N, C-alpha and C positions, 0 to 999 in steps of 0.2 A: 715495602712489599712483604707480606707475611710469609711468602715462600720464595726462596732464592732461585736464581737461574741454575745454580749448581744442583739444587734439589730437584728441579724439573728435569734436568739432563739425566740425573740418576734414575728418576722414575721412568723416563723413556728407555734408558739402557736396560732397566729391569723388566721392561715389557708391560708395565702397569698402565701406561698411557702411550698414545702415539705422538709423533712430533707435531702434528696439527693441533691436537688438544693442548699440548704443552705451550705452543705459541699463543693460542686463544687465552689460556690461563694467565700467561705472562702479560698479554695486552690488557686483560681485564684488571689485574692488580696494578699495572702501571697507571691506568686512567683513574681508577677508583680508590687508589691508595691514599692514606692519610699524608698530609703535608709534613715532611720531616721538620723537627725543631731546628731552628737556626737563629743566630744573632746577627741581624742586619738592620739597615735603616728603616725598612718598612715595618718590621715587627716592633722595633723600638718606638716608632711613631704611634703604633696602635696602643702600646702600653702608656706612653706619655699622654696620648689623647684621653685615655680612660682616667688617668690621674687628674687631668685638667677638668674633666666633667665632674669627677668626685669632689674636687676642690671647689668648683663653682656651686655645686649643690650644698656643700657644707657651708659656704658663705651665705647662700640663700637662706638656709635654715637658721643661721646665726642672726641674720637681719630680720627674718620673719617670725622669730621666736614669740614675741608678744604682739607684733603688729597684726597678724592674722589669728583667727581662732584655731583651736585644735582641730576642728572638723575640716577647715580649709586646708590646713597642713596635711591632713590625712588624704583628702581628695587629690591634692597636688602630688603627693607621694605615689598614690595608686595610679594616677594618670601617667606619671613618669615611668613607673614600673611597666605598665601596659605598653607604652611607646617603646621602651628599651626591649621588651620581649618581642614585639612585632618586628622591630628592626633587626634584632638578633636572629630571629627565625628566618627572615628573608636572606640574611647573609650566610647563615649556617648551611642553607641548602645549595649555595653556589660553590662550585669547586674553587679551592684555594682561599676561601674566606671564612673558614671555621674559626680561626683565631679571633678576628674582630667580632664575629658573631658570639663567640663565647664570652668575650669581654662585655658585650652588651647584655648578655644574660647575667653576668656578674653585677653590672650596674643595676639591673632590675632587682636582684636579690638585695643589693645594697640599700634600696629604698625601704625595705621592711622596717628597720628601726625607726625611721622618720614617721612612717604610718602608725606604728605602735605608740610612739611618743605623742603624736597628734591625738589619738584616742585617749590616752592617759591624761594629757593636758586638758582636753575638753571635758573629761569627767572629773577633773579636780583632784587627781591622784598625785600631783606633784606638789612639793612644798611651796608655801606662800612666797618665799624669796625667789623661786624659779619663775613665778608668774610676772615679775617685774621685767627682768631682762636676763639673758644668758650671761652677760659680762658680770652682772651683780651676783648671780648664783654660783658661778664656777669657783671663784676664790673662796667661797664659804663651804664648798663641798669638802667633806673630811678625807676622801680617799687620796687626793694628790699629796697631802702632807705626809703620807706614809711611804711615798715612793721617792727613794733617793735620787733616781735619775730625773724624775720630774722636778724635784727641788733644784737640781743643778741647771735646768734650762728654762724654768717658768718662774718669773719673779714673784708672783703671789704665793707660790709654794715655798720659796726660800725665805719669805718673811716670817714663817712659822705660824701664820694665822690658820686656824682650822675652825670648823663650825663650833667646836666646844671651847675654844680658847677665849679668854675674857676680851682680848683686843678685837676679835671678830664680832662679839656681841654688841660692843659699843659702836661699831661703825655701821 
């Protein structure tokens, strides 16, 4: 509640508002107030659900990299973004469901890179190696080899192969 009960009582005592007005203001903010942040099973399930959806969409993009054309990937990303936005809007307007609505909005925004990739892929703006498959392109990408953390957890990075190294050109 943006205004506390104590502040309302002080306003009544100062004669700024009467007791009836103070009660109506308190009732309004109690019903219309934002949901306080909390760590409970429901909110944890919302976030885990969003992570599951993000993981499933990442897996889909990984599988669909070369199977579908760039324009199909773009259309799928836009369709998902619209669906997430509509669902998020319907939840956002319901009391107590702003958090899952906001997560759906986040998922809608999260579709933007896939849509942009689809357009770039369709127009041929990606390297030739990327057109074969994601798995073949990623180990050749030069940026993971510069990341010490990545090298420690991702085997292709720890092998020292980069796009410019002789071992990666022969493979």
